C-alpha positions in Angstrom: -77.9 -145.7 207.9 -77.4 -145.4 211.7 -80.1 -144.2 214.0 -78.5 -140.7 214.5 -78.1 -140.2 210.7 -81.7 -141.3 210.2 -82.9 -139.1 213.0 -81.5 -136.0 211.4 -83.6 -136.6 208.3 -86.9 -136.7 210.3 -89.3 -133.9 210.0 -89.9 -133.2 213.7 -86.3 -132.7 214.7 -85.8 -130.4 211.7 -89.0 -128.5 212.6 -87.8 -128.1 216.2 -84.6 -126.5 214.9 -86.6 -124.3 212.7 -88.8 -123.3 215.6 -85.8 -122.4 217.7 -84.3 -120.4 214.8 -87.5 -118.4 214.2 -88.4 -117.6 217.8 -84.8 -116.9 218.9 -84.5 -114.6 215.8 -87.6 -112.6 216.9 -86.2 -112.3 220.4 -82.9 -111.0 219.0 -84.8 -108.5 216.8 -86.7 -107.3 219.9 -83.5 -106.9 221.9 -81.9 -105.1 219.0 -84.8 -102.7 218.9 -84.4 -102.1 222.7 -80.7 -101.5 222.3 -81.3 -99.1 219.4 -83.7 -97.0 221.5 -81.8 -97.2 224.9 -78.1 -97.6 224.1 -77.5 -96.1 220.6 -78.4 -92.5 221.7 -75.7 -92.6 224.5 -73.0 -94.9 223.1 -72.7 -95.9 219.5 -69.6 -98.0 220.4 -71.4 -100.1 223.1 -74.5 -100.5 220.9 -72.4 -102.0 218.1 -70.6 -104.4 220.5 -73.9 -105.5 222.1 -75.6 -105.8 218.7 -72.7 -107.8 217.3 -73.1 -110.3 220.1 -76.8 -110.5 219.6 -76.4 -111.2 215.8 -73.7 -113.8 216.6 -76.1 -115.6 219.0 -78.6 -116.0 216.1 -76.5 -116.4 213.0 -74.3 -119.0 214.7 -77.3 -121.3 214.6 -76.8 -121.7 210.8 -73.1 -122.4 211.4 -74.2 -125.0 214.0 -76.4 -126.6 211.4 -73.4 -127.1 209.1 -70.7 -127.8 211.6 -72.4 -129.9 214.3 -75.6 -131.1 212.8 -74.3 -132.0 209.4 -70.6 -132.4 210.5 -69.4 -130.2 207.6 -65.9 -128.9 207.8 -63.8 -126.3 206.0 -60.0 -126.2 205.6 -58.3 -122.8 205.0 -55.6 -122.9 202.3 -53.3 -119.9 202.1 -50.3 -118.8 200.0 -48.4 -117.3 203.0 -48.7 -119.0 206.4 -47.6 -115.7 208.0 -50.8 -114.1 206.9 -52.8 -116.3 209.2 -52.1 -114.0 212.2 -54.2 -111.3 210.5 -57.4 -113.4 210.2 -60.1 -112.0 212.5 -57.9 -109.2 213.9 -58.4 -106.5 211.2 -61.0 -104.9 209.0 -61.1 -106.5 205.5 -63.0 -106.8 202.3 -63.6 -110.5 201.5 -64.2 -111.2 197.8 -66.0 -114.5 197.5 -66.9 -116.6 194.5 -70.6 -117.2 194.0 -70.7 -120.6 192.5 -72.5 -122.8 195.0 -75.8 -122.8 196.9 -74.0 -122.6 200.2 -70.8 -120.7 199.5 -72.3 -117.9 201.7 -72.6 -120.5 204.6 -68.9 -121.5 204.1 -68.1 -117.8 204.4 -70.1 -117.6 207.7 -68.3 -120.7 208.9 -64.9 -119.0 208.4 -66.2 -115.9 210.0 -67.4 -117.9 213.0 -64.0 -119.6 213.4 -62.2 -116.2 213.1 -64.6 -114.4 215.5 -66.0 -112.0 212.9 -69.4 -113.4 212.4 -71.4 -111.0 214.5 -69.6 -108.0 212.9 -69.6 -109.2 209.3 -71.3 -107.0 206.8 -72.6 -107.4 203.2 -74.0 -105.4 200.3 -77.6 -106.5 200.2 -80.7 -105.7 198.2 -82.7 -103.0 200.0 -85.9 -105.1 200.1 -84.1 -107.6 202.4 -84.2 -105.1 205.3 -88.0 -105.6 205.5 -87.8 -109.3 205.9 -88.4 -110.5 209.5 -85.5 -112.0 211.5 -82.3 -111.9 209.4 -83.4 -108.9 207.3 -84.3 -106.9 210.5 -81.1 -108.0 212.1 -79.1 -106.7 209.1 -81.1 -103.4 209.3 -80.0 -103.0 213.0 -76.4 -104.0 212.1 -75.6 -101.2 209.6 -75.5 -103.6 206.7 -75.2 -101.7 203.4 -78.5 -101.9 201.5 -78.5 -101.2 197.7 -81.2 -100.4 195.2 -79.3 -101.0 192.0 -79.7 -97.3 191.3 -76.2 -96.1 191.0 -76.6 -92.6 192.4 -78.5 -93.8 195.5 -76.1 -96.8 195.9 -73.1 -94.6 195.6 -74.4 -92.4 198.4 -75.1 -95.5 200.6 -71.7 -96.9 200.1 -69.9 -93.6 200.8 -71.9 -93.3 204.0 -71.0 -96.8 205.0 -67.3 -96.1 204.6 -67.4 -93.5 207.4 -69.6 -95.7 209.6 -67.6 -98.9 209.4 -64.1 -97.3 209.6 -64.4 -96.7 213.4 -66.3 -100.0 214.2 -65.0 -101.3 217.5 -64.7 -104.9 216.3 -63.0 -106.3 213.3 -65.3 -106.0 210.3 -65.3 -108.4 207.3 -67.3 -107.0 204.4 -68.4 -110.0 202.4 -68.5 -109.0 198.7 -69.8 -111.0 195.8 -68.6 -108.9 192.9 -70.3 -111.1 190.3 -73.6 -109.7 191.6 -75.5 -113.0 191.3 -74.9 -116.7 191.6 -73.2 -118.6 188.8 -75.5 -120.6 186.4 -74.8 -121.9 182.9 -77.3 -119.4 181.4 -75.7 -116.4 183.2 -72.2 -117.7 182.3 -73.1 -117.8 178.6 -74.5 -114.3 178.8 -71.3 -113.1 180.6 -69.1 -114.7 178.0 -71.0 -113.1 175.1 -70.8 -109.7 176.8 -67.1 -110.1 177.5 -66.4 -111.0 173.8 -68.4 -108.0 172.6 -66.3 -105.6 174.8 -62.9 -107.2 174.5 -63.0 -108.1 178.2 -61.5 -111.2 179.9 -63.5 -114.4 179.3 -63.8 -116.3 182.6 -64.3 -120.1 182.6 -65.6 -120.6 186.1 -66.9 -117.1 187.1 -69.1 -114.4 185.8 -67.6 -111.1 184.8 -67.5 -109.0 188.0 -69.5 -105.8 188.5 -66.9 -103.1 189.0 -68.6 -99.8 190.2 -69.2 -100.8 193.8 -65.8 -102.4 194.1 -64.0 -99.4 192.7 -65.8 -97.1 195.1 -65.2 -99.4 198.0 -61.5 -99.6 197.4 -61.1 -95.9 196.9 -63.2 -95.2 200.1 -61.8 -97.9 202.4 -58.1 -97.2 201.7 -56.5 -96.1 204.9 -59.5 -97.5 206.8 -59.5 -101.2 205.9 -56.0 -102.7 205.8 -56.6 -105.7 203.5 -58.6 -107.4 200.8 -59.1 -111.2 201.2 -59.4 -113.0 197.9 -61.4 -116.2 198.7 -62.5 -119.1 196.6 -64.6 -122.0 198.0 -64.3 -125.5 196.6 -66.1 -128.8 197.3 -64.4 -132.2 196.5 -66.0 -134.3 193.7 -66.9 -137.1 196.1 -68.7 -134.8 198.6 -72.5 -134.7 198.9 -74.1 -131.9 196.8 -73.4 -128.6 198.5 -76.9 -127.4 199.3 -79.1 -126.7 202.3 -81.2 -129.8 201.8 -78.2 -132.0 202.5 -77.1 -129.8 205.4 -80.5 -130.0 206.9 -80.5 -133.8 206.5 -77.2 -134.1 208.2 -75.1 -134.9 205.2 -71.9 -133.0 205.8 -69.3 -132.1 203.2 -65.6 -131.2 203.6 -65.0 -128.0 201.8 -61.8 -126.0 201.2 -61.4 -122.3 201.0 -58.4 -120.7 199.3 -57.8 -117.3 200.8 -55.1 -114.8 199.8 -54.5 -111.6 201.8 -53.8 -108.5 199.7 -52.8 -105.2 201.4 -55.4 -102.7 200.1 -52.7 -100.1 199.6 -51.2 -102.3 196.8 -54.5 -102.0 194.8 -54.1 -99.3 192.2 -57.1 -96.9 192.6 -56.0 -93.4 191.4 -58.1 -93.9 188.3 -61.2 -96.0 187.9 -59.7 -97.8 184.8 -56.7 -99.2 186.6 -58.8 -100.4 189.6 -61.2 -102.1 187.2 -58.3 -103.8 185.4 -57.0 -105.0 188.7 -60.3 -106.6 189.6 -60.5 -108.3 186.2 -57.0 -109.7 186.8 -58.1 -110.9 190.3 -60.9 -112.9 188.7 -58.6 -114.3 186.1 -56.5 -115.5 189.0 -59.6 -116.9 190.7 -60.2 -118.9 187.5 -56.7 -120.4 187.6 -57.2 -121.3 191.3 -60.5 -122.9 190.5 -59.0 -124.7 187.5 -56.3 -126.3 189.8 -59.0 -127.4 192.2 -61.1 -129.0 189.4 -58.0 -130.9 188.3 -56.6 -132.0 191.6 -59.6 -131.9 193.9 -57.8 -129.6 196.3 -56.3 -126.1 196.4 -52.6 -125.5 196.1 -51.0 -123.9 199.2 -50.5 -124.2 202.9 -53.3 -125.8 204.8 -54.5 -124.3 208.1 -56.9 -126.2 210.2 -59.3 -123.9 212.0 -61.2 -126.2 214.5 -64.9 -125.7 215.0 -65.8 -124.0 218.2 -67.6 -125.5 221.1 -69.2 -122.2 221.8 -71.3 -122.8 218.6 -72.7 -125.9 220.1 -73.2 -124.3 223.5 -75.2 -121.3 222.1 -77.5 -123.7 220.2 -78.1 -125.9 223.2 -78.9 -122.8 225.4 -81.4 -121.6 222.8 -82.9 -125.1 222.5 -83.3 -125.5 226.3 -84.7 -122.0 226.8 -87.3 -122.3 224.1 -88.2 -125.9 224.7 -89.8 -125.0 228.0 -92.6 -122.8 226.7 -93.1 -125.1 223.8 -93.6 -128.2 225.9 -95.8 -126.2 228.4 -98.0 -125.2 225.5 -98.1 -128.7 224.0 -99.2 -130.0 227.4 -102.0 -127.4 227.5 -103.1 -128.6 224.0 -103.3 -132.2 225.2 -105.2 -131.4 228.4 -107.5 -128.7 226.9 -111.1 -129.3 226.0 -110.9 -126.5 223.4 -109.8 -127.1 219.8 -108.2 -123.6 219.5 -104.8 -124.6 221.0 -104.6 -127.6 218.7 -105.6 -125.4 215.8 -102.9 -122.9 216.7 -100.3 -125.7 216.8 -101.3 -127.0 213.4 -101.2 -123.5 211.9 -97.8 -122.9 213.4 -96.5 -126.2 212.0 -97.8 -125.3 208.5 -96.2 -121.8 208.6 -92.9 -123.1 210.0 -92.8 -125.9 207.4 -93.5 -123.3 204.7 -90.9 -120.9 206.1 -88.2 -123.6 206.2 -88.9 -124.7 202.6 -89.0 -121.1 201.4 -85.6 -120.4 203.0 -84.1 -123.6 201.4 -85.7 -122.6 198.1 -84.1 -119.2 198.1 -80.6 -120.8 198.3 -81.2 -123.1 195.4 -79.4 -122.2 192.2 -82.5 -122.6 190.0 -84.3 -120.1 192.2 -81.4 -117.5 192.3 -81.7 -114.0 191.0 -82.5 -113.5 187.3 -80.1 -110.6 187.4 -77.3 -111.3 184.9 -79.1 -114.0 182.8 -79.4 -111.5 179.9 -77.6 -108.4 179.0 -80.1 -105.6 178.4 -79.3 -102.4 176.6 -79.4 -100.6 179.9 -76.9 -103.0 181.4 -74.6 -102.6 178.4 -74.7 -98.8 178.8 -74.1 -99.0 182.5 -71.2 -101.4 182.1 -69.7 -99.3 179.4 -69.6 -96.4 181.8 -67.7 -98.6 184.3 -64.8 -99.2 182.0 
């Protein structure tokens, strides 16, 4: 192992990156609050543009971690090369598989390379809006927070449709229709439920949740031009796709199959035909994944989207800006006769280390949501109403 590779596994460099991510995130949150108070009342358009740039300056640090620190890469594979001209130029619903610990990071990498990272949106749990840094950033960014209470969630989604339709930048709504990350236990429960209802049995995916998708398609027709059907795959010989390997600089070369589907072609006059279309989409995802499992790559035209130097520049700027107060404080600790500055440093190191481990833990499959592991009577009733 060379020195650079070994250096990336050391605790202190990783801790410094964590320090930069946390402090820059709090600064971005503060600037977002200021913009919300000072800009939003006068110009919603300029608030959204400024807020998107602020979000980009923070979220791109995670992309930096993958692309520049770990030297990870992603190749786009498409059915139709002519569709490449639309990427990053239009509103779209991106339907991702949820099979890996870092499939969301691969989605962010694609957003970064297509200039849609700062304006990307998700459907997230409502509790996330109260989490400092990323949760607060999402709250300022008009992300759609859901409570898994259908009546309340329906109202939130319908409100989001009107808000996002006139967004001044291209919006990619990243949608995980499976509702939770794939695990063997959840897959077994999904298969059992599909058999009991006569629904498609998926080999590599969980049966998708349909209510939010149907409402989204019906509401975004005429406002969002396209749906992007995306599947992420990692070659067999690549390091395990998780945040621990990313943080330790062990990059992997992923592929993303992406198919552009005009939203007008999706049947949505009735809920039943829209649900059937979604099931067929996931059956096709299964076939695409099957091909990847057999051949170690996706079938289609390869488009190389190079990583951007702006990602590196943003990270370096944050590191330089925030290293100055850090080193000044450390100097004070060394020269001070009081033990309080040193105690503060130790406390911060412990909290930062805990925060980093907690963030990594949340991405691990064994720590993913328990939602979907079992099929309760309530869920059966809800799903029956979807069909």
